[in-house]
C-alpha positions as CSV (number, residue, x, y, z in Angstrom):
1,M,0.3,0.3,0.1
2,N,2.0,3.2,-0.8
3,S,2.1,6.6,1.1
4,K,-0.9,8.3,-1.7
5,Q,-3.2,5.7,-1.0
6,K,-6.3,6.9,1.5
7,N,-5.6,5.3,5.4
8,R,-7.2,2.2,6.8
9,K,-9.8,2.4,8.9
10,I,-9.7,-0.2,11.3
11,G,-12.0,0.0,14.6
12,I,-11.8,-2.5,18.0
13,I,-14.8,-3.7,19.5
14,G,-14.1,-3.4,23.6
15,Y,-11.7,-0.9,24.3
16,E,-12.4,-1.3,28.2
17,S,-11.9,-6.1,27.8
18,E,-8.5,-7.1,29.4
19,L,-8.1,-8.5,26.1
20,S,-8.2,-5.1,24.5
21,K,-6.2,-3.2,26.8
22,E,-3.3,-6.1,26.3
23,L,-3.9,-5.8,22.1
24,L,-3.7,-2.0,22.2
25,K,0.4,-2.4,23.9
26,S,1.5,-4.8,21.1
27,L,-0.7,-2.1,18.3
28,E,1.0,0.4,20.0
29,N,4.7,-0.3,18.8
30,S,3.4,-2.0,15.6
31,S,4.9,0.6,12.6
32,E,1.8,-0.2,10.0
33,P,1.7,3.5,8.7
34,N,-2.0,5.0,7.5
35,I,-4.4,3.1,9.5
36,D,-6.7,5.4,11.3
37,Y,-8.4,3.4,14.9
38,T,-11.3,3.8,16.1
39,F,-12.5,1.9,19.6
40,Y,-15.9,0.8,20.6
41,D,-17.2,-0.3,24.0
42,Y,-20.2,-1.5,25.1
43,N,-20.0,1.0,28.7
44,A,-19.7,4.4,26.3
45,K,-23.4,4.7,26.6
46,E,-23.1,8.6,26.6
47,E,-21.0,10.8,24.4
48,F,-17.4,11.6,25.7
49,S,-18.3,9.3,29.0
50,I,-15.3,7.1,28.3
51,V,-11.9,8.8,27.2
52,G,-9.1,6.7,26.4
53,S,-5.4,6.8,24.6
54,F,-3.1,5.4,22.0
55,K,-0.1,6.3,20.7
56,G,0.4,8.8,23.2
57,E,-2.8,10.5,22.2
58,S,-6.4,11.0,23.6
59,T,-9.4,9.2,22.1
60,V,-13.2,9.2,22.4
61,I,-14.4,5.9,22.7
62,K,-17.3,4.8,20.7
63,F,-20.9,3.2,21.7
64,P,-20.8,0.1,19.0
65,E,-23.7,1.4,17.3
66,I,-24.2,-0.5,13.4
67,D,-24.1,2.4,12.0
68,S,-20.8,3.5,13.1
69,L,-18.6,0.1,12.9
70,I,-20.1,-0.6,9.4
71,K,-17.5,2.5,8.2
72,N,-14.7,0.8,8.9
73,D,-12.7,-1.1,6.5
74,I,-11.6,-3.6,9.0
75,I,-13.1,-4.8,12.4
76,I,-11.6,-6.7,15.4
77,I,-13.7,-7.9,17.7
78,A,-12.0,-8.2,21.0
79,S,-14.6,-8.8,23.6
80,E,-18.6,-9.8,23.6
81,F,-20.1,-8.4,20.4
82,H,-24.1,-8.5,20.8
83,D,-25.2,-7.3,17.8
84,I,-22.8,-9.8,15.3
85,K,-25.6,-10.9,13.4
86,E,-27.4,-8.0,12.3
87,F,-23.7,-6.6,12.1
88,S,-22.5,-9.3,9.4
89,K,-25.6,-8.5,6.9
90,R,-24.3,-5.1,6.5
91,Y,-20.9,-5.0,6.7
92,K,-18.9,-5.3,3.2
93,G,-15.3,-5.1,5.0
94,I,-13.3,-7.3,6.9
95,L,-14.5,-9.3,10.5
96,I,-11.1,-10.4,12.5
97,D,-12.3,-12.9,15.8
98,I,-10.4,-13.1,18.7
99,T,-12.5,-14.0,20.9
100,D,-14.4,-17.3,19.7
101,S,-17.3,-14.9,18.7
102,L,-17.6,-16.5,15.4
103,N,-19.7,-20.2,15.0
104,K,-18.9,-19.6,11.7
105,Y,-16.0,-18.2,9.5
106,D,-15.0,-17.9,6.1
107,Y,-11.4,-18.7,7.2
108,L,-8.8,-19.7,10.0
109,Y,-5.7,-17.8,10.0
110,N,-2.8,-19.6,9.5
111,E,0.5,-17.1,9.0
112,D,2.5,-20.3,7.0
113,K,-0.2,-20.5,4.2
114,E,-0.6,-17.4,1.5
115,A,-4.6,-16.7,1.6
116,D,-6.7,-14.5,-1.3
117,Y,-7.4,-11.6,1.6
118,E,-9.3,-9.8,-1.1
119,N,-12.1,-12.4,-1.6
120,I,-11.9,-13.1,2.4
121,K,-14.4,-11.4,5.1
122,T,-14.4,-13.1,7.8
123,I,-10.9,-14.4,9.5
124,K,-10.9,-16.5,13.0
125,I,-7.6,-15.9,14.6
126,P,-6.4,-19.9,16.2
127,S,-7.5,-19.9,19.5
128,A,-3.8,-19.2,21.6
129,S,-4.0,-23.0,22.7
130,S,-4.2,-24.1,19.0
131,F,-2.0,-21.7,17.6
132,I,1.1,-22.9,20.6
133,I,0.1,-27.1,20.1
134,Y,0.3,-26.2,16.2
135,K,3.2,-24.9,16.2
136,I,5.4,-27.2,18.4
137,L,3.6,-30.2,16.0
138,K,4.3,-28.3,13.1
139,P,8.3,-29.4,12.7
140,I,7.1,-32.8,14.3
141,Q,4.4,-33.7,11.1
142,D,7.2,-32.1,8.7
143,N,10.0,-34.3,9.4
144,F,8.6,-37.4,11.1
145,G,5.0,-37.4,10.4
146,L,2.0,-37.4,13.2
147,E,0.4,-40.3,14.1
148,Y,-1.6,-38.7,16.9
149,I,-1.1,-36.0,20.0
150,N,-2.8,-36.4,23.5
151,S,-2.2,-32.9,25.4
152,T,-3.5,-31.9,28.8
153,I,-3.7,-28.0,28.9
154,M,-3.8,-26.4,31.9
155,F,-5.7,-23.0,31.3
156,P,-5.2,-19.6,33.1
157,V,-8.0,-17.5,34.7
158,S,-6.7,-15.3,32.7
159,I,-8.9,-16.3,29.5
160,K,-12.1,-15.6,31.2
161,E,-13.2,-11.7,31.4
162,G,-12.4,-10.8,35.0
163,G,-11.0,-14.1,35.5
164,V,-8.1,-12.7,37.4
165,K,-9.7,-10.0,39.9
166,E,-12.0,-13.3,40.5
167,L,-8.8,-15.7,41.9
168,L,-7.3,-12.8,43.9
169,S,-11.3,-12.5,45.5
170,Q,-11.3,-16.3,46.0
171,T,-7.8,-16.5,47.4
172,I,-9.0,-13.6,50.2
173,D,-12.4,-15.6,50.7
174,T,-10.5,-18.9,51.2
175,L,-7.7,-17.9,53.5
176,N,-10.0,-15.7,55.6
177,V,-12.4,-19.1,55.9
178,K,-15.2,-17.8,54.4
179,S,-17.6,-18.8,52.0
180,V,-16.3,-18.8,47.7
181,K,-19.3,-17.5,45.9
182,P,-17.8,-18.0,42.4
183,E,-19.3,-15.5,39.6
184,V,-16.8,-15.5,36.8
185,F,-16.5,-19.4,36.7
186,S,-18.9,-22.1,37.3
187,N,-16.4,-23.4,40.7
188,P,-14.5,-22.2,42.8
189,V,-10.7,-22.5,41.6
190,A,-8.6,-20.7,44.4
191,F,-6.0,-23.6,45.2
192,S,-8.0,-25.9,43.2
193,F,-8.6,-26.8,40.1
194,S,-12.2,-26.2,37.7
195,E,-13.7,-27.7,34.3
196,I,-13.6,-24.8,31.7
197,D,-16.6,-24.1,29.9
198,S,-17.9,-26.7,27.6
199,G,-17.1,-26.6,24.2
200,K,-13.7,-25.2,24.3
201,E,-11.9,-28.4,24.2
202,E,-14.1,-29.2,21.2
203,I,-12.9,-25.4,19.3
204,I,-9.1,-26.3,19.9
205,S,-9.6,-29.9,18.7
206,N,-11.4,-28.3,15.8
207,E,-9.3,-25.4,15.0
208,L,-5.8,-28.0,15.2
209,Q,-7.4,-30.3,12.8
210,I,-7.8,-27.8,10.4
211,L,-4.1,-26.1,10.9
212,L,-2.6,-29.6,10.7
213,D,-4.9,-31.4,8.8
214,N,-5.0,-34.6,11.1
215,K,-8.0,-35.8,13.3
216,N,-6.2,-38.0,15.5
217,I,-6.0,-35.2,18.5
218,R,-7.4,-35.4,21.8
219,I,-7.7,-32.1,24.1
220,T,-8.5,-32.2,27.7
221,G,-8.5,-29.0,29.8
222,F,-8.6,-27.3,32.9
223,L,-8.7,-24.3,34.9
224,A,-5.9,-23.7,37.7
225,P,-5.1,-21.4,40.2
226,I,-2.6,-19.2,37.6
227,F,-3.0,-15.7,36.5
228,H,-1.3,-15.6,33.0
229,S,0.6,-18.5,30.5
230,I,-1.0,-21.2,29.6
231,S,0.8,-24.6,30.5
232,F,0.3,-27.4,28.2
233,F,1.1,-31.7,28.7
234,M,1.6,-33.4,25.8
235,F,2.4,-36.8,24.5
236,I,3.2,-37.3,21.3
237,K,3.7,-40.5,18.4
238,S,5.4,-39.9,15.2
239,K,4.9,-42.0,12.3
240,K,8.5,-42.4,12.3
241,P,12.1,-42.5,14.2
242,V,12.6,-38.9,15.3
243,Q,16.0,-37.5,14.5
244,K,16.7,-35.6,17.8
245,D,19.3,-33.1,16.7
246,I,16.3,-32.5,13.4
247,L,14.1,-31.9,15.7
248,K,16.0,-29.3,18.0
249,Y,17.2,-27.6,14.9
250,S,13.7,-27.1,13.4
251,Y,12.9,-25.4,16.5
252,D,15.4,-23.0,17.0
253,I,15.3,-22.1,12.6
254,M,12.0,-20.9,13.8
255,N,13.1,-18.3,16.0
256,L,9.4,-18.9,18.4
257,F,11.2,-21.7,21.1
258,N,13.4,-21.6,24.2
259,L,14.4,-24.5,24.6
260,T,15.7,-25.7,28.0
261,D,16.5,-28.2,30.2
262,K,13.5,-28.2,32.7
263,K,11.6,-30.9,33.0
264,V,8.4,-29.0,33.6
265,I,7.6,-25.3,32.7
266,P,6.7,-23.0,35.4
267,P,3.9,-21.6,33.7
268,Q,4.7,-17.8,35.4
269,K,8.5,-18.3,34.0
270,A,6.6,-17.6,30.1
271,A,4.5,-14.5,31.1
272,E,5.1,-11.4,28.8
273,Q,7.5,-13.7,26.8
274,D,7.4,-13.9,22.9
275,K,8.7,-17.3,23.1
276,I,7.6,-20.9,23.9
277,L,9.0,-22.4,26.5
278,I,9.5,-26.1,25.8
279,S,11.1,-28.6,28.5
280,D,13.5,-31.3,28.3
281,I,12.0,-33.7,25.7
282,K,11.3,-36.9,26.9
283,Y,11.1,-39.6,24.4
284,F,9.8,-43.4,25.6
285,N,11.0,-44.6,22.2
286,K,11.8,-43.6,19.1
287,T,8.4,-42.6,18.1
288,E,6.7,-41.7,21.6
289,F,7.7,-38.8,23.1
290,F,6.6,-36.5,26.1
291,I,6.9,-32.7,25.9
292,N,6.1,-29.8,28.5
293,A,5.3,-25.9,27.1
294,A,4.1,-22.7,28.4
295,A,3.6,-19.9,26.9
296,D,1.6,-16.2,27.2
297,N,-1.7,-17.2,26.4
298,Y,-2.1,-13.1,24.7
299,K,1.0,-12.2,23.4
300,T,2.4,-15.0,21.9
301,A,0.1,-16.2,20.0
302,I,-3.1,-13.8,19.8
303,F,-1.4,-10.5,19.6
304,N,1.6,-11.6,17.1
305,S,-1.1,-13.2,14.7
306,V,-2.8,-10.5,14.7
307,I,-0.3,-8.1,14.1
308,K,0.9,-10.1,11.4
309,L,-2.4,-10.9,9.4
310,L,-2.9,-6.6,9.5
311,K,0.4,-6.8,7.7
312,K,-0.8,-9.1,5.0
313,I,-4.2,-7.5,4.6
314,L,-2.6,-4.3,4.4
315,E,0.0,-5.3,1.9
């Protein structure tokens, strides 16, 4: 896109959401020119009721009325979108979902594949878990073939809006021997584990089947009393014997991983990092092995994908 072209308009729904606040940090550090951002939030019910900031400048947050939203070339969904069905009927631009809001979409984003973005209207950014597992498995599949994977995922409370605040509240109540009354989560999560929302495991499994073109994928997940970063316990079987040096070299050249000599990666070590942390790989035999990994549930996966996607769309 040359400098003579008019600025592209990007709208972001959910300015005050925790996900959006983190996304804005990544967008502020990006160097894409010729973009006008407009921010929306359902709490902005009156004009000038929310004044935010972006790249050091003040900006008025708008209520997400459809007449205003459809003026944008690109819309990024960063929180709950109440009128998505009616909006989709009228919108002619590109809709990017980073919150699992869309049940149906034209394209599941994959940075490793080319796509015709001029003819794609709805794009789903893979969930952080899908992205991280995909990146770990791709070198294995490309070099040795992938027979199957069974992965248990330990989710942080920050996967839900208000989850961090509730964990703090539950922790205080538990330490003061008070009854815990969950609001964000269905069960207590402080000093305990809790089941995730139904359908989360299915979403990840379906996305991985698309990304890897492999149906032998099994996902189990639960909520853990940690603030940020997802932890993965992965049992993998390859089709051909794994050559350890080749696998290590494959991870090294991707510049996405930090390989360690640890048997287990504490998830807090991955918070705010750009890298996926991988444990020392335990081999049971030449084709069966175990990997523990941890990654920031926002930065490493979702936000980096959004930045790369926007660059491709705006080329």
